N, CA, C, O and the ligand as a Tripos MOL2 file, in Angstrom:
@<TRIPOS>MOLECULE
protein
  241   239    61     0     0
PROTEIN
NO_CHARGES

@<TRIPOS>ATOM
      1 N         -13.8410  -21.1430   42.9400 N.3       1 MET1
      2 CA        -14.8800  -22.0140   42.3810 C.3       1 MET1
      3 C         -14.5290  -22.3530   40.9370 C.2       1 MET1
      4 O         -14.2370  -21.4710   40.1290 O.2       1 MET1
      5 N         -14.5640  -23.6290   40.6330 N.am      2 LEU2
      6 CA        -14.1440  -24.0620   39.3020 C.3       2 LEU2
      7 C         -15.3150  -24.6760   38.5430 C.2       2 LEU2
      8 O         -16.1960  -25.3020   39.1340 O.2       2 LEU2
      9 N         -15.3100  -24.4880   37.2280 N.am      3 ALA3
     10 CA        -16.2850  -25.1480   36.3640 C.3       3 ALA3
     11 C         -15.5150  -25.7790   35.2110 C.2       3 ALA3
     12 O         -14.3870  -25.3840   34.9150 O.2       3 ALA3
     13 N         -16.1260  -26.7500   34.5740 N.am      4 GLU4
     14 CA        -15.4700  -27.3810   33.4450 C.3       4 GLU4
     15 C         -16.0580  -26.8850   32.1370 C.2       4 GLU4
     16 O         -17.2690  -26.7010   32.0130 O.2       4 GLU4
     17 N         -15.2010  -26.6760   31.1850 N.am      5 GLY5
     18 CA        -15.6270  -26.3470   29.8390 C.3       5 GLY5
     19 C         -14.7940  -27.1520   28.8580 C.2       5 GLY5
     20 O         -13.7860  -27.7590   29.2200 O.2       5 GLY5
     21 N         -15.2390  -27.1440   27.6080 N.am      6 THR6
     22 CA        -14.4920  -27.8860   26.5970 C.3       6 THR6
     23 C         -14.2490  -27.0080   25.3800 C.2       6 THR6
     24 O         -15.0090  -26.0830   25.0950 O.2       6 THR6
     25 N         -13.1800  -27.3170   24.6780 N.am      7 TYR7
     26 CA        -12.9650  -26.6790   23.3770 C.3       7 TYR7
     27 C         -12.3940  -27.7350   22.4400 C.2       7 TYR7
     28 O         -11.8930  -28.7720   22.8740 O.2       7 TYR7
     29 N         -12.4820  -27.4470   21.1480 N.am      8 ILE8
     30 CA        -11.9170  -28.3540   20.1470 C.3       8 ILE8
     31 C         -10.5750  -27.7940   19.7100 C.2       8 ILE8
     32 O         -10.4810  -26.6490   19.2670 O.2       8 ILE8
     33 N          -9.5610  -28.5910   19.8330 N.am      9 CYS9
     34 CA         -8.2290  -28.1560   19.4020 C.3       9 CYS9
     35 C          -8.2410  -27.8960   17.8950 C.2       9 CYS9
     36 O          -8.6950  -28.7370   17.1180 O.2       9 CYS9
     37 N          -7.7340  -26.7110   17.4830 N.am     10 GLN10
     38 CA         -7.7240  -26.3520   16.0610 C.3      10 GLN10
     39 C          -6.6610  -27.1270   15.2920 C.2      10 GLN10
     40 O          -6.7210  -27.2210   14.0660 O.2      10 GLN10
     41 N          -5.7120  -27.6700   15.9950 N.am     11 ALA11
     42 CA         -4.6110  -28.3650   15.3300 C.3      11 ALA11
     43 C          -4.8860  -29.8570   15.1720 C.2      11 ALA11
     44 O          -4.6730  -30.4100   14.0940 O.2      11 ALA11
     45 N          -5.3560  -30.5150   16.2300 N.am     12 CYS12
     46 CA         -5.5130  -31.9700   16.1680 C.3      12 CYS12
     47 C          -6.9690  -32.4140   16.2330 C.2      12 CYS12
     48 O          -7.2540  -33.5930   16.0220 O.2      12 CYS12
     49 N          -7.9080  -31.4930   16.5220 N.am     13 GLY13
     50 CA         -9.3230  -31.8290   16.4840 C.3      13 GLY13
     51 C          -9.8480  -32.5350   17.7210 C.2      13 GLY13
     52 O         -11.0200  -32.9100   17.7590 O.2      13 GLY13
     53 N          -9.0250  -32.7230   18.7190 N.am     14 GLU14
     54 CA         -9.4630  -33.3760   19.9440 C.3      14 GLU14
     55 C         -10.3050  -32.4150   20.7820 C.2      14 GLU14
     56 O         -10.0950  -31.2020   20.7810 O.2      14 GLU14
     57 N         -11.2700  -33.0060   21.4990 N.am     15 GLU15
     58 CA        -12.0290  -32.2070   22.4500 C.3      15 GLU15
     59 C         -11.2570  -32.1680   23.7670 C.2      15 GLU15
     60 O         -10.9340  -33.2050   24.3450 O.2      15 GLU15
     61 N         -10.9740  -30.9710   24.2200 N.am     16 ILE16
     62 CA        -10.1400  -30.7840   25.4070 C.3      16 ILE16
     63 C         -11.0030  -30.2440   26.5380 C.2      16 ILE16
     64 O         -11.7420  -29.2790   26.3470 O.2      16 ILE16
     65 N         -10.9180  -30.8500   27.6960 N.am     17 VAL17
     66 CA        -11.6420  -30.3830   28.8760 C.3      17 VAL17
     67 C         -10.7020  -29.5140   29.7050 C.2      17 VAL17
     68 O          -9.5810  -29.9130   30.0220 O.2      17 VAL17
     69 N         -11.1760  -28.3320   30.0460 N.am     18 VAL18
     70 CA        -10.3620  -27.4480   30.8840 C.3      18 VAL18
     71 C         -11.1840  -26.9990   32.0840 C.2      18 VAL18
     72 O         -12.4120  -26.9340   32.0260 O.2      18 VAL18
     73 N         -10.5030  -26.6980   33.1450 N.am     19 GLU19
     74 CA        -11.1500  -26.1430   34.3240 C.3      19 GLU19
     75 C         -11.0310  -24.6270   34.2700 C.2      19 GLU19
     76 O          -9.9590  -24.0820   34.0030 O.2      19 GLU19
     77 N         -12.1430  -23.9590   34.5260 N.am     20 VAL20
     78 CA        -12.2060  -22.5080   34.4690 C.3      20 VAL20
     79 C         -12.4850  -21.9750   35.8690 C.2      20 VAL20
     80 O         -13.3660  -22.4700   36.5710 O.2      20 VAL20
     81 N         -11.7330  -20.9740   36.2550 N.am     21 ASP21
     82 CA        -11.9320  -20.3540   37.5660 C.3      21 ASP21
     83 C         -13.0260  -19.2900   37.4440 C.2      21 ASP21
     84 O         -12.7980  -18.2220   36.8750 O.2      21 ASP21
     85 N         -14.2030  -19.5830   37.9740 N.am     22 LEU22
     86 CA        -15.3390  -18.6670   37.8280 C.3      22 LEU22
     87 C         -15.0980  -17.3380   38.5270 C.2      22 LEU22
     88 O         -15.6500  -16.3160   38.1200 O.2      22 LEU22
     89 N         -14.2890  -17.3400   39.5620 N.am     23 SER23
     90 CA        -14.0520  -16.0980   40.3100 C.3      23 SER23
     91 C         -13.1840  -15.1220   39.5280 C.2      23 SER23
     92 O         -13.0420  -13.9700   39.9380 O.2      23 SER23
     93 N         -12.5950  -15.5540   38.4090 N.am     24 ALA24
     94 CA        -11.7380  -14.6780   37.6190 C.3      24 ALA24
     95 C         -12.5420  -13.7940   36.6620 C.2      24 ALA24
     96 O         -11.9580  -12.9680   35.9610 O.2      24 ALA24
     97 N         -13.8710  -13.9520   36.6170 N.am     25 GLY25
     98 CA        -14.6850  -13.0600   35.7990 C.3      25 GLY25
     99 C         -15.4160  -13.7940   34.6960 C.2      25 GLY25
    100 O         -15.0690  -14.9220   34.3460 O.2      25 GLY25
    101 N         -16.4430  -13.1360   34.1450 N.am     26 GLY26
    102 CA        -17.2990  -13.7430   33.1430 C.3      26 GLY26
    103 C         -16.6690  -13.8500   31.7750 C.2      26 GLY26
    104 O         -17.1480  -14.6060   30.9300 O.2      26 GLY26
    105 N         -15.5970  -13.1020   31.5420 N.am     27 ARG27
    106 CA        -14.8680  -13.2130   30.2780 C.3      27 ARG27
    107 C         -13.3960  -13.3300   30.5820 C.2      27 ARG27
    108 O         -12.8370  -12.5300   31.3320 O.2      27 ARG27
    109 N         -12.7880  -14.3070   30.0090 N.am     28 GLN28
    110 CA        -11.3660  -14.5010   30.2540 C.3      28 GLN28
    111 C         -10.7050  -14.8940   28.9510 C.2      28 GLN28
    112 O         -11.2970  -15.5860   28.1220 O.2      28 GLN28
    113 N          -9.4730  -14.4490   28.7780 N.am     29 GLU29
    114 CA         -8.6790  -14.8930   27.6330 C.3      29 GLU29
    115 C          -7.3230  -15.3140   28.1430 C.2      29 GLU29
    116 O          -6.6780  -14.5950   28.9070 O.2      29 GLU29
    117 N          -6.9100  -16.4480   27.7270 N.am     30 TYR30
    118 CA         -5.5640  -16.8740   28.0870 C.3      30 TYR30
    119 C          -5.0940  -17.9140   27.0940 C.2      30 TYR30
    120 O          -5.8880  -18.5140   26.3700 O.2      30 TYR30
    121 N          -3.8080  -18.1140   27.0740 N.am     31 SER31
    122 CA         -3.2690  -19.1050   26.1530 C.3      31 SER31
    123 C          -2.9650  -20.3740   26.9110 C.2      31 SER31
    124 O          -2.5670  -20.3620   28.0760 O.2      31 SER31
    125 N          -3.1660  -21.4690   26.2070 N.am     32 GLU32
    126 CA         -2.9230  -22.7690   26.8180 C.3      32 GLU32
    127 C          -2.4570  -23.7220   25.7330 C.2      32 GLU32
    128 O          -2.9170  -23.6590   24.5930 O.2      32 GLU32
    129 N          -1.5420  -24.6040   26.0990 N.am     33 ASP33
    130 CA         -1.0770  -25.6080   25.1460 C.3      33 ASP33
    131 C          -2.0290  -26.7920   25.1580 C.2      33 ASP33
    132 O          -2.4440  -27.2490   26.2230 O.2      33 ASP33
    133 N          -2.3780  -27.2910   23.9740 N.am     34 CYS34
    134 CA         -3.1930  -28.4920   23.8880 C.3      34 CYS34
    135 C          -2.4560  -29.6480   24.5660 C.2      34 CYS34
    136 O          -1.2890  -29.8940   24.2610 O.2      34 CYS34
    137 N          -3.1100  -30.3530   25.4720 N.am     35 PRO35
    138 CA         -2.4190  -31.4620   26.1470 C.3      35 PRO35
    139 C          -2.1740  -32.6550   25.2310 C.2      35 PRO35
    140 O          -1.3830  -33.5390   25.5610 O.2      35 PRO35
    141 N          -2.8460  -32.6870   24.0820 N.am     36 VAL36
    142 CA         -2.6800  -33.8090   23.1610 C.3      36 VAL36
    143 C          -1.5310  -33.5490   22.1930 C.2      36 VAL36
    144 O          -0.6370  -34.3830   22.0450 O.2      36 VAL36
    145 N          -1.5560  -32.3690   21.5220 N.am     37 CYS37
    146 CA         -0.5510  -32.1010   20.4870 C.3      37 CYS37
    147 C           0.4170  -30.9840   20.8630 C.2      37 CYS37
    148 O           1.3530  -30.6980   20.1170 O.2      37 CYS37
    149 N           0.1950  -30.3500   22.0220 N.am     38 CYS38
    150 CA          1.1320  -29.3550   22.5740 C.3      38 CYS38
    151 C           1.1780  -28.0510   21.7760 C.2      38 CYS38
    152 O           2.0730  -27.2340   21.9890 O.2      38 CYS38
    153 N           0.2260  -27.8430   20.8570 N.am     39 ARG39
    154 CA          0.2070  -26.5650   20.1400 C.3      39 ARG39
    155 C          -0.4740  -25.5130   21.0190 C.2      39 ARG39
    156 O          -1.4330  -25.8230   21.7260 O.2      39 ARG39
    157 N           0.0100  -24.2890   20.9770 N.am     40 PRO40
    158 CA         -0.5970  -23.2340   21.7970 C.3      40 PRO40
    159 C          -1.9000  -22.7290   21.1950 C.2      40 PRO40
    160 O          -2.0400  -22.6430   19.9750 O.2      40 PRO40
    161 N          -2.8480  -22.3970   22.0590 N.am     41 HIS41
    162 CA         -4.1260  -21.8310   21.6570 C.3      41 HIS41
    163 C          -4.4190  -20.6090   22.4900 C.2      41 HIS41
    164 O          -4.0320  -20.5220   23.6550 O.2      41 HIS41
    165 N          -5.1140  -19.6590   21.8730 N.am     42 LEU42
    166 CA         -5.6740  -18.5590   22.6400 C.3      42 LEU42
    167 C          -7.1330  -18.9280   22.9270 C.2      42 LEU42
    168 O          -7.9420  -19.0560   22.0080 O.2      42 LEU42
    169 N          -7.4510  -19.0950   24.1920 N.am     43 LEU43
    170 CA         -8.7980  -19.4780   24.6030 C.3      43 LEU43
    171 C          -9.5830  -18.2440   25.0140 C.2      43 LEU43
    172 O          -9.1040  -17.4180   25.7910 O.2      43 LEU43
    173 N         -10.7970  -18.1280   24.4850 N.am     44 SER44
    174 CA        -11.7170  -17.0640   24.8980 C.3      44 SER44
    175 C         -12.8410  -17.7270   25.6840 C.2      44 SER44
    176 O         -13.6580  -18.4570   25.1230 O.2      44 SER44
    177 N         -12.8740  -17.4680   26.9750 N.am     45 VAL45
    178 CA        -13.8260  -18.1090   27.8690 C.3      45 VAL45
    179 C         -14.9460  -17.1380   28.1940 C.2      45 VAL45
    180 O         -14.7060  -15.9900   28.5660 O.2      45 VAL45
    181 N         -16.1730  -17.6160   28.0470 N.am     46 ARG46
    182 CA        -17.3260  -16.8100   28.4030 C.3      46 ARG46
    183 C         -18.1850  -17.6250   29.3690 C.2      46 ARG46
    184 O         -18.5090  -18.7820   29.1030 O.2      46 ARG46
    185 N         -18.5400  -17.0170   30.4710 N.am     47 ILE47
    186 CA        -19.3400  -17.7170   31.4650 C.3      47 ILE47
    187 C         -20.7230  -17.0690   31.5140 C.2      47 ILE47
    188 O         -20.8480  -15.8910   31.8500 O.2      47 ILE47
    189 N         -21.7580  -17.8370   31.1790 N.am     48 ALA48
    190 CA        -23.1300  -17.3310   31.2020 C.3      48 ALA48
    191 C         -23.5990  -17.1920   32.6410 C.2      48 ALA48
    192 O         -22.9840  -17.7190   33.5680 O.2      48 ALA48
    193 N         -24.7150  -16.4620   32.8090 N.am     49 SER49
    194 CA        -25.2150  -16.2070   34.1560 C.3      49 SER49
    195 C         -25.6740  -17.4900   34.8440 C.2      49 SER49
    196 O         -25.7330  -17.5450   36.0720 O.2      49 SER49
    197 N         -25.9980  -18.5220   34.0630 N.am     50 ASP50
    198 CA        -26.3850  -19.7920   34.6810 C.3      50 ASP50
    199 C         -25.1790  -20.6860   34.9570 C.2      50 ASP50
    200 O         -25.3260  -21.8260   35.3970 O.2      50 ASP50
    201 N         -23.9920  -20.1580   34.6940 N.am     51 GLY51
    202 CA        -22.7820  -20.9070   34.9970 C.3      51 GLY51
    203 C         -22.2800  -21.7590   33.8510 C.2      51 GLY51
    204 O         -21.2600  -22.4360   33.9820 O.2      51 GLY51
    205 N         -22.9950  -21.7370   32.7100 N.am     52 HIS52
    206 CA        -22.5410  -22.5050   31.5550 C.3      52 HIS52
    207 C         -21.2780  -21.8600   30.9830 C.2      52 HIS52
    208 O         -21.2020  -20.6420   30.8230 O.2      52 HIS52
    209 N         -20.3080  -22.6890   30.6840 N.am     53 VAL53
    210 CA        -19.0260  -22.1980   30.1970 C.3      53 VAL53
    211 C         -18.9110  -22.4480   28.7060 C.2      53 VAL53
    212 O         -19.0860  -23.5750   28.2440 O.2      53 VAL53
    213 N         -18.6120  -21.3850   27.9450 N.am     54 GLU54
    214 CA        -18.3540  -21.5240   26.5170 C.3      54 GLU54
    215 C         -16.9200  -21.1240   26.2560 C.2      54 GLU54
    216 O         -16.4480  -20.1070   26.7640 O.2      54 GLU54
    217 N         -16.2350  -21.9150   25.4720 N.am     55 ILE55
    218 CA        -14.8390  -21.6220   25.1960 C.3      55 ILE55
    219 C         -14.6090  -21.6410   23.6910 C.2      55 ILE55
    220 O         -14.9540  -22.6050   23.0080 O.2      55 ILE55
    221 N         -14.0270  -20.5690   23.1900 N.am     56 GLY56
    222 CA        -13.5920  -20.5400   21.7990 C.3      56 GLY56
    223 C         -12.0840  -20.6590   21.7690 C.2      56 GLY56
    224 O         -11.3960  -20.1230   22.6380 O.2      56 GLY56
    225 N         -11.5710  -21.3530   20.7800 N.am     57 ALA57
    226 CA        -10.1230  -21.5600   20.6920 C.3      57 ALA57
    227 C          -9.6170  -21.1100   19.3360 C.2      57 ALA57
    228 O         -10.2140  -21.4190   18.3050 O.2      57 ALA57
    229 N          -8.5120  -20.3780   19.3410 N.am     58 GLU58
    230 CA         -7.8470  -19.9820   18.1080 C.3      58 GLU58
    231 C          -6.4230  -20.4700   18.1750 C.2      58 GLU58
    232 O          -5.7710  -20.3710   19.2140 O.2      58 GLU58
    233 N          -5.9450  -20.9900   17.0810 N.am     59 GLY59
    234 CA         -4.5380  -21.3540   17.0280 C.3      59 GLY59
    235 C          -3.6870  -20.1050   17.0710 C.2      59 GLY59
    236 O          -4.0890  -19.0710   16.5380 O.2      59 GLY59
    237 N          -2.5380  -20.1730   17.6800 N.am     60 GLU60
    238 CA         -1.6690  -19.0020   17.7660 C.3      60 GLU60
    239 C          -0.6560  -19.0290   16.6420 C.2      60 GLU60
    240 O           0.1730  -18.1250   16.5360 O.2      60 GLU60
    241 ZN         -4.2610  -30.5180   19.8560 Zn       61 ZN61
@<TRIPOS>BOND
     1     1     2 1
     2     2     3 1
     3     3     4 2
     4     3     5 am
     5     5     6 1
     6     6     7 1
     7     7     8 2
     8     7     9 am
     9     9    10 1
    10    10    11 1
    11    11    12 2
    12    11    13 am
    13    13    14 1
    14    14    15 1
    15    15    16 2
    16    15    17 am
    17    17    18 1
    18    18    19 1
    19    19    20 2
    20    19    21 am
    21    21    22 1
    22    22    23 1
    23    23    24 2
    24    23    25 am
    25    25    26 1
    26    26    27 1
    27    27    28 2
    28    27    29 am
    29    29    30 1
    30    30    31 1
    31    31    32 2
    32    31    33 am
    33    33    34 1
    34    34    35 1
    35    35    36 2
    36    35    37 am
    37    37    38 1
    38    38    39 1
    39    39    40 2
    40    39    41 am
    41    41    42 1
    42    42    43 1
    43    43    44 2
    44    43    45 am
    45    45    46 1
    46    46    47 1
    47    47    48 2
    48    47    49 am
    49    49    50 1
    50    50    51 1
    51    51    52 2
    52    51    53 am
    53    53    54 1
    54    54    55 1
    55    55    56 2
    56    55    57 am
    57    57    58 1
    58    58    59 1
    59    59    60 2
    60    59    61 am
    61    61    62 1
    62    62    63 1
    63    63    64 2
    64    63    65 am
    65    65    66 1
    66    66    67 1
    67    67    68 2
    68    67    69 am
    69    69    70 1
    70    70    71 1
    71    71    72 2
    72    71    73 am
    73    73    74 1
    74    74    75 1
    75    75    76 2
    76    75    77 am
    77    77    78 1
    78    78    79 1
    79    79    80 2
    80    79    81 am
    81    81    82 1
    82    82    83 1
    83    83    84 2
    84    83    85 am
    85    85    86 1
    86    86    87 1
    87    87    88 2
    88    87    89 am
    89    89    90 1
    90    90    91 1
    91    91    92 2
    92    91    93 am
    93    93    94 1
    94    94    95 1
    95    95    96 2
    96    95    97 am
    97    97    98 1
    98    98    99 1
    99    99   100 2
   100    99   101 am
   101   101   102 1
   102   102   103 1
   103   103   104 2
   104   103   105 am
   105   105   106 1
   106   106   107 1
   107   107   108 2
   108   107   109 am
   109   109   110 1
   110   110   111 1
   111   111   112 2
   112   111   113 am
   113   113   114 1
   114   114   115 1
   115   115   116 2
   116   115   117 am
   117   117   118 1
   118   118   119 1
   119   119   120 2
   120   119   121 am
   121   121   122 1
   122   122   123 1
   123   123   124 2
   124   123   125 am
   125   125   126 1
   126   126   127 1
   127   127   128 2
   128   127   129 am
   129   129   130 1
   130   130   131 1
   131   131   132 2
   132   131   133 am
   133   133   134 1
   134   134   135 1
   135   135   136 2
   136   135   137 am
   137   137   138 1
   138   138   139 1
   139   139   140 2
   140   139   141 am
   141   141   142 1
   142   142   143 1
   143   143   144 2
   144   143   145 am
   145   145   146 1
   146   146   147 1
   147   147   148 2
   148   147   149 am
   149   149   150 1
   150   150   151 1
   151   151   152 2
   152   151   153 am
   153   153   154 1
   154   154   155 1
   155   155   156 2
   156   155   157 am
   157   157   158 1
   158   158   159 1
   159   159   160 2
   160   159   161 am
   161   161   162 1
   162   162   163 1
   163   163   164 2
   164   163   165 am
   165   165   166 1
   166   166   167 1
   167   167   168 2
   168   167   169 am
   169   169   170 1
   170   170   171 1
   171   171   172 2
   172   171   173 am
   173   173   174 1
   174   174   175 1
   175   175   176 2
   176   175   177 am
   177   177   178 1
   178   178   179 1
   179   179   180 2
   180   179   181 am
   181   181   182 1
   182   182   183 1
   183   183   184 2
   184   183   185 am
   185   185   186 1
   186   186   187 1
   187   187   188 2
   188   187   189 am
   189   189   190 1
   190   190   191 1
   191   191   192 2
   192   191   193 am
   193   193   194 1
   194   194   195 1
   195   195   196 2
   196   195   197 am
   197   197   198 1
   198   198   199 1
   199   199   200 2
   200   199   201 am
   201   201   202 1
   202   202   203 1
   203   203   204 2
   204   203   205 am
   205   205   206 1
   206   206   207 1
   207   207   208 2
   208   207   209 am
   209   209   210 1
   210   210   211 1
   211   211   212 2
   212   211   213 am
   213   213   214 1
   214   214   215 1
   215   215   216 2
   216   215   217 am
   217   217   218 1
   218   218   219 1
   219   219   220 2
   220   219   221 am
   221   221   222 1
   222   222   223 1
   223   223   224 2
   224   223   225 am
   225   225   226 1
   226   226   227 1
   227   227   228 2
   228   227   229 am
   229   229   230 1
   230   230   231 1
   231   231   232 2
   232   231   233 am
   233   233   234 1
   234   234   235 1
   235   235   236 2
   236   235   237 am
   237   237   238 1
   238   238   239 1
   239   239   240 2
@<TRIPOS>SUBSTRUCTURE
     1 MET1         2 RESIDUE 1 A MET
     2 LEU2         6 RESIDUE 1 A LEU
     3 ALA3        10 RESIDUE 1 A ALA
     4 GLU4        14 RESIDUE 1 A GLU
     5 GLY5        18 RESIDUE 1 A GLY
     6 THR6        22 RESIDUE 1 A THR
     7 TYR7        26 RESIDUE 1 A TYR
     8 ILE8        30 RESIDUE 1 A ILE
     9 CYS9        34 RESIDUE 1 A CYS
    10 GLN10       38 RESIDUE 1 A GLN
    11 ALA11       42 RESIDUE 1 A ALA
    12 CYS12       46 RESIDUE 1 A CYS
    13 GLY13       50 RESIDUE 1 A GLY
    14 GLU14       54 RESIDUE 1 A GLU
    15 GLU15       58 RESIDUE 1 A GLU
    16 ILE16       62 RESIDUE 1 A ILE
    17 VAL17       66 RESIDUE 1 A VAL
    18 VAL18       70 RESIDUE 1 A VAL
    19 GLU19       74 RESIDUE 1 A GLU
    20 VAL20       78 RESIDUE 1 A VAL
    21 ASP21       82 RESIDUE 1 A ASP
    22 LEU22       86 RESIDUE 1 A LEU
    23 SER23       90 RESIDUE 1 A SER
    24 ALA24       94 RESIDUE 1 A ALA
    25 GLY25       98 RESIDUE 1 A GLY
    26 GLY26      102 RESIDUE 1 A GLY
    27 ARG27      106 RESIDUE 1 A ARG
    28 GLN28      110 RESIDUE 1 A GLN
    29 GLU29      114 RESIDUE 1 A GLU
    30 TYR30      118 RESIDUE 1 A TYR
    31 SER31      122 RESIDUE 1 A SER
    32 GLU32      126 RESIDUE 1 A GLU
    33 ASP33      130 RESIDUE 1 A ASP
    34 CYS34      134 RESIDUE 1 A CYS
    35 PRO35      138 RESIDUE 1 A PRO
    36 VAL36      142 RESIDUE 1 A VAL
    37 CYS37      146 RESIDUE 1 A CYS
    38 CYS38      150 RESIDUE 1 A CYS
    39 ARG39      154 RESIDUE 1 A ARG
    40 PRO40      158 RESIDUE 1 A PRO
    41 HIS41      162 RESIDUE 1 A HIS
    42 LEU42      166 RESIDUE 1 A LEU
    43 LEU43      170 RESIDUE 1 A LEU
    44 SER44      174 RESIDUE 1 A SER
    45 VAL45      178 RESIDUE 1 A VAL
    46 ARG46      182 RESIDUE 1 A ARG
    47 ILE47      186 RESIDUE 1 A ILE
    48 ALA48      190 RESIDUE 1 A ALA
    49 SER49      194 RESIDUE 1 A SER
    50 ASP50      198 RESIDUE 1 A ASP
    51 GLY51      202 RESIDUE 1 A GLY
    52 HIS52      206 RESIDUE 1 A HIS
    53 VAL53      210 RESIDUE 1 A VAL
    54 GLU54      214 RESIDUE 1 A GLU
    55 ILE55      218 RESIDUE 1 A ILE
    56 GLY56      222 RESIDUE 1 A GLY
    57 ALA57      226 RESIDUE 1 A ALA
    58 GLU58      230 RESIDUE 1 A GLU
    59 GLY59      234 RESIDUE 1 A GLY
    60 GLU60      238 RESIDUE 1 A GLU
    61 ZN61       241 GROUP 0 **** ****
């Protein structure tokens, strides 16, 4: 089951939409390259009980 969340790229400021796999757990951390500027980010994904997805991004 997938949900969509967004984060703001720390390098270029673009809002990035990502798909999150809800079955992987309510808290997830993984790195992903910004599709706009290709800089790597560490994403901290938190899924609320109502299914709302919050994503924090840190530049690596
Ligand atoms: Zn970027």
